[in-house]
ZAMARGU-4260 file (C-alpha; in steps of 0.2 Angstrom, whole numbers, plus 5000, padded with zeros to 4 digits):
<rodrens>
0) 5019/5144/5150 | 5004/5156/5151 | 4997/5163/5167 | 4983/5177/5171 | 4994/5192/5171
5) 5000/5188/5149 | 4981/5185/5146 | 4975/5199/5156 | 4990/5210/5150 | 4985/5203/5129
10) 4966/5208/5133 | 4968/5226/5138 | 4983/5230/5121 | 4969/5223/5110 | 4957/5233/5118
15) 4966/5248/5120 | 4971/5249/5101 | 4956/5238/5093 | 4967/5229/5083 | 4961/5217/5070
20) 4977/5206/5069 | 4977/5202/5086 | 4992/5209/5099 | 4999/5194/5105 | 5014/5189/5117
25) 5026/5175/5117 | 5036/5169/5131 | 5052/5165/5131 | 5060/5152/5139 | 5078/5146/5139
30) 5081/5129/5149 | 5096/5129/5158 | 5109/5116/5154 | 5117/5105/5165 | 5131/5093/5168
35) 5127/5078/5177 | 5136/5064/5185 | 5135/5045/5181 | 5128/5043/5196 | 5113/5053/5193
40) 5106/5044/5180 | 5102/5058/5168 | 5102/5056/5150 | 5120/5062/5143 | 5124/5077/5135
45) 5133/5077/5119 | 5145/5091/5114 | 5143/5095/5092 | 5153/5104/5082 | 5145/5118/5073
50) 5141/5110/5056 | 5130/5099/5063 | 5112/5096/5063 | 5110/5101/5083 | 5126/5111/5091
55) 5124/5113/5109 | 5129/5131/5117 | 5135/5133/5134 | 5128/5149/5141 | 5135/5159/5155
60) 5123/5164/5169 | 5122/5180/5167 | 5113/5175/5148 | 5100/5168/5157 | 5094/5182/5169
65) 5096/5196/5157 | 5088/5187/5142 | 5069/5194/5137 | 5056/5184/5147 | 5043/5188/5133
70) 5041/5196/5117 | 5025/5206/5112 | 5019/5206/5094 | 5011/5219/5087 | 5005/5223/5071
75) 5018/5236/5061 | 5003/5247/5058 | 5006/5253/5076 | 5022/5257/5074 | 5017/5275/5078
80) 5010/5270/5095 | 5028/5262/5101 | 5028/5274/5116 | 5011/5270/5122 | 5011/5252/5120
85) 5028/5252/5131 | 5019/5264/5143 | 5004/5251/5145 | 5014/5236/5145 | 5025/5244/5159
90) 5009/5248/5170 | 5006/5230/5171 | 5021/5223/5169 | 5028/5209/5184 | 5043/5216/5192
95) 5058/5210/5186 | 5052/5205/5170 | 5061/5210/5153 | 5052/5213/5137 | 5053/5217/5118
100) 5041/5223/5106 | 5041/5217/5089 | 5031/5224/5075 | 5025/5209/5063 | 5019/5213/5046
</rodrens>
């Protein structure tokens, strides 16, 4: 799940802001949901009611492509620097990757 770009981006953000609680990046991955034929010998997928313990959600293909690929967790004390944080992330962000900045307490 981690690659050199994510590690490098974390390093740049932590160096610029000298943050004691580290700024860290969490990868977000939506696994695709496939319906298989019996001949494919895959484990069965069960549909459940919302009241059951583990409901199965069917998503549209647009939800997989428009979803956030990673979340940048930043200390709430740096909330005033959101423009600078976003500018740094945009500088090093890979093309097509979408992110979200969350300020943690």
